[in-house]
N, C-alpha and C positions, 0 to 999 in steps of 0.2 A: 510616509505617504509613497505610494507607487505611482508612476506615471508612464504612459505609453503614447507615442506619437504615431498615428496611422497615416499611411501614404494617401489616403483619400480625404484628407482635411479634418480628420477627427482625432482629437487628443483626449485621452482619458486620465483622470486623476482619482486615486482611490486611497482613502484613509482607512488603514486596516487595524487601528487600535480598537480594542474591544468595546469601549464606551463612545467611540467616535467614528463608527463605520459609515461611510457614504462614498458615492462615486459621482463624478461629474463628467458628462460627455460634452466636450467643448468643440463645436464645429466652427471651422474657419476655412476660407478658400486658400489661405496661405499656410505653409508649414514653417515659416520663418521663426527663428528663435525669439524675435520680438513678441510674437503672440504668446509664447510660453512665459517669457519674462513679465509680460503684463499680467497674466493670470496669477503668477506666483510672487508678485512684487511685495505682498504683505505676508508671505509665508516664511516661517522660520522653523527649523527642526530637521528631521531626517527625510531625505528624498532619494528614492530608488528609481533608477531609470536604466534603459539600455545605453548603448554607446553613441546615440544620435547626437550630432554636433550642436543641435539646437539647444541642448541643455548646458552648454559650456559656461554660459554666464552664471548659471546656478552653481556650477562646480567651483567657481571662483569666489563665491560669496562666503564671508566669514560666519554668517549666522545660519548657514545651511550646510548640513553634513550629507554628502552624497555617497551613494552606494551603486555598485554595478549589479549586473544580473547574470548569474551563472547559467541560467537557462539559455540565454542568448549566446554565451560563449560555448556552451556544450553543443548547441544546435549547429554551429559551424563545423565541428568535428564530425557530427552526424552526417552533414552534407558531403564531407570528404569520403566517408565510407560508402554512401550511396553512389558517389561518382566513380568509385573503384569496384563496382559490382558487388557491393555488400561485403567486401573483404575487411574483416575486423582484426586482422593480425598485424597491421601496420601501426605507424605512429599514432594515427587518429584513434584506432581501437584501443591502444594502450592508454591514451589520454582519457578516453571515456571511462575506462575502468578506474582511473585515479580520481576523476571528478565524482564518480559514483560513491566513492568513499566519503566525500564531503556530504552528499545527500543522505548517506546512511546515518551519519551523526545527527543530521537534522531530523530524520524520522524518529530517532530514539529520544530526542529532547523536545519535540514539538509541544508537549503538554506541560513542560516544566516552567517555572517562573523565569522572568527575564534575567535575574541574577544567576540562576542555575544554568541557563542557556549560555550566558557569557562565559562562565567558568568552564563548562564542558567544551565550548569552542576553543578557548585559549589552551586547554589541556590537550585536545585531540585534533581539532581542525587545523590549528597552526602548524602542526607537524606535517599534515597532509599537504598543506599549501606549499611548504618548503620543498617537498618532493616534487610537486607539480611544477613549481618555478624552475627548479634545477633541470627537470625533464624538458620543459619548453625551451629553455635557453640553449639546449644542445641540439634542437631540431634545426636542420639546415634545409629549407625548402625554398623553391623559387617564389619570390614575393607575390607574383600574380597567379600562382596555383591555388587551388582550394585550401590545401594544407597551409601554404604560406599566408593566405588571408586569415585563416583561423588563428595561426600563431601570432600574427601581427595584432589582431583584435585582442587576444589574451594579454599580450605584453602592454599594449596601449592602455588597457582598462585595468591593469593589475592593481593599482592603488585602490580603485573603487571596488574591484572584485573581492579584495581581501579585508576591507574595512568592517564588514559585518561581524567579524569575530570580536570586535571591540564593543559591540552594542547588542545586548541580549534581546532588545525589542525589535531589532532589524530582521529582515528575512534574507535568505540566501539568493532569492530571485524575485522578480516582480511578476511571477506567474499568476498571482491572484488577479491582477488587473487584466492580464491576458484572458483569463477565464470569464471575466465580466463582459468582455466584448464578443465572446464566442457566440452567444445566442443571436446577435445581430449579424455576425459574419455568416452564420448558417443560413439565414433568411434573406441576405442582402439581394439575391436575385429577384426576390419578390417586391422589394422596395428600393431598387437601385437608384431611382431618381426622386428628388425632393421638389422639383419645380423651380425653386430659387433659394438663395442663401438664407433669407429670413425664415422660410419654412423649415429648412434644415436646422436652424438654430432652435426653433420651437420644438421640433421633434427631439433634438438632443436634450432639451430641458425635460421633456416627458420621460425619455429613456432614463435620465438621471434620477428622477423621482421614483420611477417604478423599481429600478434596480436597487436604489438605496432603501426603499421600503422592504424589499425582499431581504436585504442584508441585515435589517433590524427586526426580522420576523413579524412584519406587518402585512396585512392583507392589502395589496396594492390598490384594489378597487375601492375598498372601504376608506383607505387613506386618501386617495385622490378625490373621492366624493366629498369627504369632510373638508379638505383643504380648499377645493374649488368653491365650496359654499361660504368660505371665509373671505373671498376676494374683495367684496365691498367693505367689509370691516377692515381689511388691510389697507385699502385705499383711503379710508377715513382715519387711518392710523390708530384704530382701536385695538389692533392686534399686531404684534411685531412678527413679520414673516419669519424671522430667524427662529422663533419658538415653534414653528410649524414644520420644520424640516424633519425628515424621517428619524434622524438620530437625536432630536431634541424635543419632539412633540410629547405632550402628556398623554400617555396611552389611555388614560381614563376618559379622555375626550372622545376617542374613537369608540370605546365601549359604550359610553352614554349615548352617542349618536346611533349606534346599532340598536340599543335597547329602546330608544324612542320610536324607532320604526316598527319594532315588534309590538 
């Protein structure tokens, strides 16, 4: 699972396994770690996040295997280059070239089985990571400089950043969940205010259902129309809501609903 905590009170959770793809937009006025801990209290398995401290409790759990995000680490070196007038000849530019080698491996193995990906990573990516670690350890930059902050992030997250090579089903970054929030980030100026917390939570639910429907190749309008028509049956407990989620619903129900209208 990928997770991303937004500074505007929105946390995203994304299950990227082929047969369990869904996304949850979780709105809360607080970004405290307790909010994340409550959401993930029954979760076990693989969890990929950025370096936000709110995930520290999850990193300490024995039944959760946590991973870092190379996109976030790489972005900090990109910021260094931008701050230096786009000069790519320095330490940050060299670091980006080394990180690019990791992504090259991922591009070549993205369609392979989990076991084949793990093998390729351990044969190729492990060597690249050793080079990167040796390079980072030799960088001597002021702690408060952009380069210093980038190096500190990399060192602090190193265990999580390198763990993906041991798990073929894991990703090198949580960019998938970043991409899922992008449509809303693009239009946020048009719907910047929700009125109140309850409205925001309802909107987050609708966002979750729409995006999850798209992830599972469902027509969001047809899906929502069918599910909303099952509300009274769910209240009477004639239908289990868990069976109507985008990644669990019987697709034939949606097809039948469409055929009945025709």
